[in-house]
C-alpha positions in Angstrom: 3.7 -1.2 -13.4 3.4 -4.4 -15.5 6.3 -6.8 -15.0 5.8 -8.5 -18.4 5.8 -5.1 -20.1 9.0 -4.1 -18.2 10.7 -7.4 -19.2 9.7 -6.9 -22.8 11.1 -3.4 -22.8 14.4 -4.5 -21.3 14.7 -7.3 -23.8 14.1 -4.9 -26.8 16.6 -2.4 -25.3 19.3 -5.1 -25.2 18.6 -6.4 -28.7 18.5 -3.0 -30.2 21.5 -1.7 -28.2 19.7 1.3 -26.9 21.1 3.5 -24.2 17.8 3.6 -22.2 17.0 2.1 -18.8 13.6 1.1 -17.4 12.7 0.9 -13.7 9.7 -0.5 -11.9 9.2 1.5 -8.8 6.8 3.8 -7.1 7.1 7.5 -7.7 7.4 7.9 -3.9 10.5 5.7 -4.0 12.3 7.2 -7.0 14.4 9.7 -5.1 15.7 6.9 -2.8 17.0 4.7 -5.6 17.8 6.9 -8.6 20.8 9.3 -9.0 20.3 13.0 -8.4 21.2 15.5 -11.2 21.4 12.6 -13.7 18.3 12.4 -15.9 17.3 14.5 -18.9 13.6 13.6 -18.9 11.1 12.0 -16.6 7.8 10.7 -18.0 4.8 9.9 -16.0 2.2 8.8 -18.5 -1.3 7.2 -18.6 -2.6 9.1 -15.6 -0.3 7.1 -13.3 0.7 10.2 -11.3 -2.8 10.7 -10.0 -2.5 7.4 -8.0 -0.4 9.5 -5.6 -3.5 10.1 -3.6 -2.1 12.6 -1.1 -1.3 16.3 -1.7 1.9 16.1 0.4 3.2 13.2 -1.6 2.2 14.9 -4.9 4.3 18.0 -3.9 7.2 15.6 -3.0 7.0 14.1 -6.5 7.7 17.5 -8.1 10.6 18.2 -5.7 12.0 14.7 -6.4 11.8 15.2 -10.1 13.7 18.5 -9.8 16.4 16.8 -7.8 16.7 13.9 -10.2 16.9 16.0 -13.4 20.0 17.7 -14.8 19.8 21.4 -15.4 17.4 22.0 -18.2 15.7 18.7 -17.7 12.0 18.0 -18.5 9.1 16.3 -16.8 6.2 15.0 -19.1 2.9 14.4 -17.3 -0.1 12.8 -19.1 -3.4 12.8 -17.1 -7.1 12.9 -17.7 -8.7 16.3 -17.8 -10.1 16.5 -14.3 -11.2 20.1 -14.8 -14.2 18.6 -16.6 -15.4 17.2 -13.3 -16.5 20.7 -12.2 -19.2 20.6 -14.9 -20.4 17.0 -14.3 -20.2 14.3 -11.7 -18.9 11.7 -14.2 -16.6 11.7 -17.2 -16.7 8.8 -19.6 -13.5 8.7 -21.7 -13.4 7.4 -25.3 -12.8 3.7 -25.2 -9.3 2.5 -26.1 -9.6 -0.3 -28.7 -7.4 -2.9 -30.2 -8.2 -6.0 -32.3 -8.5 -8.1 -29.1 -10.0 -5.8 -26.5 -11.7 -2.6 -25.5 -10.8 -0.6 -22.4 -13.6 1.6 -21.0 -12.8 4.2 -18.4 -15.0 6.5 -16.3 -14.0 9.1 -13.8 -16.5 9.9 -11.1 -17.0 11.6 -7.8 -17.7 9.0 -5.0 -20.2 9.5 -2.2 -17.3 10.6 0.1 -16.6 13.4 -2.5 -13.2 11.8 -3.5 -12.5 11.3 -7.2 -12.1 7.7 -8.5 -11.5 5.8 -11.7 -13.2 2.6 -12.9 -11.8 0.7 -15.9 -13.4 -2.4 -17.5 -11.7 -4.5 -20.1 -13.9 -6.2 -22.7 -12.3 -9.1 -24.6 -13.0 -10.0 -28.2 -15.4 -12.7 -27.1 -17.5 -10.3 -25.1 -16.3 -11.2 -21.6 -15.6 -8.3 -19.3 -13.0 -8.0 -16.6 -12.7 -5.2 -14.1 -9.2 -3.7 -14.2 -9.9 -1.0 -11.5 -13.1 -0.4 -9.6 -13.6 2.9 -7.8 -9.8 3.5 -7.4 -9.2 6.8 -5.7 -7.1 9.3 -7.6 -5.7 12.8 -7.0 -7.5 15.0 -9.6 -4.4 16.8 -10.8 -5.3 20.0 -12.8 -3.3 22.8 -14.4 -3.3 25.1 -11.4 -1.9 22.3 -9.2 0.8 21.4 -11.7 1.9 25.0 -11.8 1.7 25.5 -8.0 3.6 22.3 -7.2 6.1 22.8 -10.0 6.9 26.4 -9.1 7.4 25.4 -5.5 9.9 22.8 -6.6 11.8 25.2 -8.9 10.3 24.6 -12.3 9.6 27.7 -14.4 8.3 26.7 -17.8 4.9 24.9 -18.2 3.3 24.0 -21.6 -0.1 22.4 -21.7 -1.5 20.3 -24.6 -4.5 18.1 -25.2 -2.3 15.1 -26.2 0.8 14.0 -28.0 -0.2 15.8 -31.2 0.6 18.9 -29.2 -2.9 20.4 -30.0 -3.7 23.2 -27.6 -5.3 22.2 -24.3 -8.9 23.4 -23.9 -11.5 22.9 -21.2 -13.2 20.2 -23.4 -9.9 18.2 -23.9 -10.2 14.6 -22.8 -6.5 14.6 -21.6 -3.9 17.0 -20.4 -0.3 16.7 -21.5 2.1 18.9 -19.6 5.7 19.6 -20.4 7.6 21.1 -17.5 11.1 22.6 -17.5 
């Protein structure tokens, strides 16, 4: 979603002669602009899919992915483990740290019973800047992924706790799903 990141990726692709393309568009728009039966893999990382706040649009996302993928294509989803919310009203994720900044994230249930995310960035000099405050998300969990995916025609679902491919457990901080 970051224009500078997109520009940097495109520049690296050109200088390294990669056959990869980057697009900046909403998941709701992808079926309008991208070619059907063309892609081998679709990634939706860093909890971005959960900003589709409506169940109808979430189901549409899975159908659109199925149409855009070649036979045997794969969807990779990376979300927070929203199943942990059934045990508590708030999840505080491990901070993401770099030399220059720390990103703190919490997931909570608002007064209206909707799930929301707040992210605060702390710079190296101690200043804080809100990145997201109380942004509503769709708490996508395993059973929803399987239900939406099967409706769209996917048959194979693998769940992990992250990119190390360690098994997913109820205590995992994240959910990585590979759908075929």
